[in-house]
NUKE-390047 format. One record per atom (N, C-alpha, C, O): y, z, x. Coordinates in pm, whole numbers, plus 50000, padded with zeros to 5 digits. Atoms other than C-alpha are relative to their C-alpha. Layout:
N
YZX
...
***
This chain:
114
500685010449996
451356811620424
499155007350113
499525016450186
500804993249955
447886816320575
498794993750050
497764992049984
501155011749943
445756794120829
498905010850030
499065021550089
501245002349991
442056796320806
499474996150140
499514983850152
500485002149840
440736794421177
499024994849995
498844986650085
501565010749943
436966780521116
500724988949944
501274980450013
499785008050067
437926761520840
501024985650059
500844974750005
498985002249887
440986746521123
499094989450110
499254977650142
500605008849881
438436737821391
498654997749921
497705003049980
500625006850054
436046721121119
500704991049957
499974982449909
498835005450015
439456702921050
499974986450175
499694974550193
500485004949888
439226691621389
498704994650042
498724986050130
501085011749943
435926677521449
499944991049946
499654979749983
500365016450086
435956658721150
501124989949995
500804979049947
499185005449952
439616645221247
499534989550074
499664977550052
500505006149821
437846636721625
498824988449943
498544977149983
500955012450035
435196620921424
500614983549915
500574971349930
498835015350069
437376597021203
500584997150046
501024988149974
499805005149860
439076588921532
499314990150046
499504978050033
501135009049981
435996578821682
499644988949918
499204979449983
500475007850100
435206558621406
501364988750050
501244980250138
498805006149967
438616542821436
499824991650132
499784979350133
500185004549871
438146538621817
498904986749958
499394975449963
501475008150000
434646518221749
500404983449898
499804972849917
499285009550066
436976494421471
500784985650044
500664973450042
498955004949967
439786487321593
499634988450127
498474989650169
499355013449869
440696454021901
500015011650110
499935023950108
499794995649871
441066459222248
500665009350031
500545021450054
498304991649975
444836462022299
500055014649973
500315023050059
499034983850062
445556495522076
498785008749983
499025020149941
501154989749986
442086512022094
500675015249967
500655021949864
499664986050016
443746543922193
501215006449917
501525017649875
498484996750107
446956541822003
499315000149857
499525009849784
500404995650136
445056536221681
499545017549950
499885024449854
501104989850046
442296567221736
501205012949986
501435021249899
498894984750011
445286591921855
500795000649883
500765010349807
499364999750144
447456582221575
499115003249891
499735007549793
500804996350076
444196588121372
499795010449980
499715017449879
500274980249937
443626619621513
500875005949922
500535012949827
499194983750016
447006638521466
499544993649798
498925001249723
499964998150115
447066619821104
498665006649902
498705016849833
500704992850060
444346627920958
499835020450028
500025028749939
499724985449986
444066666221141
500905004149860
500425009949762
498754993050037
447986672020982
499385001349839
499635011949782
500075000250156
446406661820584
498865007850018
498535011949906
501524995950028
442936678120666
500215015350000
499495023249939
499834986049986
444426710920761
500995005049880
500835015749822
499034995450099
447376711820513
498664999949881
498365011749865
500724998150107
444496705220207
499245010650026
499235021449966
501054983050008
441916728620335
500275015850091
499825026850058
499884987749916
442966754120603
501085006649947
500845017849993
498724996649978
446376765520508
500045006249827
499704998849735
499874991150153
446826789420168
501375004449996
501745011250092
498435003249949
450376788720147
500705014849840
501825016149790
499634995350118
449606818919833
500475005049870
500465016449824
499485002550093
451066808719556
498554986949943
498344975749990
501005012650034
447846790319350
500464989449986
500014979350040
499345016750081
450216763619162
499994989750135
499334979650161
500055008749860
451516754119532
499234996750064
499444988250151
501385000849827
448006756319743
499324987849898
498694980249971
500775007850044
446466731219429
501544985050009
501184973950047
498845009949989
450106707519427
499524995050159
499244983250179
499855001249832
449736708019826
498884990250028
498944978050038
501315006650075
446166700519791
499874987350009
499624979750102
500415011850094
445856674419580
501094987650049
500914976150009
499415011049971
448546654319737
499695001550160
500174991650216
500595003949824
447106659420153
498904994049938
499414982849948
501375008050017
443386642720010
500714989949971
500314979550023
499615016850038
445756614819854
500464995150124
499704988250191
499715005249845
448006608220186
498824999350111
498844990950201
501485008349889
444216609720393
499304995049915
498104995849941
501065011250028
442736588020176
501014986749995
500384976949955
499085005249990
445726567420203
500134994450186
500104982950230
500175001749851
445816572320609
499264995349994
499574983449998
501505003849964
442036565820624
500484980549974
500174970950044
500305019450016
442896527520477
500714996750076
500504988450164
499105008649855
445826523920668
499564994050177
499654985350263
500334998249848
444566532820954
498614987450023
498524980550124
500895008650028
441366510920839
500444984949985
499684976850037
499765013250010
443156477820753
501334999650151
501244989150215
499084999349840
445956483121092
498794996550096
499114988350182
501375001049898
442266482221295
499764990550015
499904984350120
500745016450015
440676451021151
501104985550039
500974974450091
499055013549987
443856431321140
500795004150193
501905001050236
499144998849832
444796441421545
501395000649972
502004990550008
499344999050012
447766455421433
501324998950116
500915002050228
499754999349813
450576451921734
500335014449954
500185020349847
499594988250011
452016483021838
501295009949958
501285022249948
498674994250082
455496491521699
500014996649836
500875002049768
500295000150111
454136477821355
499035010349935
498905012249814
501094990350041
451426504221354
500935015049972
501165021449870
498744986949943
453926533921500
500345004749872
499865013649801
499025007850121
456286522021234
499435008049888
499615020049865
500734998150108
454326523920953
499325013049927
499625018749822
500204985249986
452136554621017
501025009150063
500695020950080
498744982750044
455656576921074
500114997949909
499885008049843
499345004850150
456716560620762
499125012249901
499665020749830
501064995150096
453626576020583
500015015049993
499975023049900
500294984950006
453436607920778
501355009649921
501425019349846
498964989250036
456856618420736
500475004649853
500725016649840
500425007150102
457076605520348
499355010949933
499715016849831
500714986650021
454236632620369
500155012350026
499395021349990
499204985849931
456156660320528
500745002549899
500825012649829
498254997850101
459186655020321
499535001849861
500505002749786
500085001350104
457396656420009
498495014549956
497905018949857
500744988550060
455166684720057
500695012550082
500235022350141
498554988849920
458346704620200
500625003849903
500935015749900
499434996050092
459946702719888
499245007249885
499785013449793
500234995550127
456736711919675
499775013150040
499555020949948
499634986450012
456846745419866
501165007749998
501185020049988
499104992850021
460156750919853
500034998849876
500375008749812
499564986550142
460266749919507
499205008249972
499455017449894
500914991750114
457086764219439
499165000749908
498645010049847
500645004550080
455486745519262
498504997750026
497794992849938
***
């Protein structure tokens, strides 16, 4: 596994900008929670999609496709939760489940070597 540091820096910047966008969209109650959770989930999926090389081109393609799919899912989920001003437990559980499913599936793909 090889991590490209310049692309990782770009992923941090993109994630921070997307998190700031969520900060401006969300209600007054949980702005910080939604923006920080958004940053974490965007950074994890963007880094896996763009900055990590796993050695096998087949595994890289599968992980990147999965990562971009979950990135879009995370963006839509965060926008919906920000607009409807979801409660803190609902936000934490829903985004936590999405991230855990993503990590589990990506680990399975990496472990299978496909």
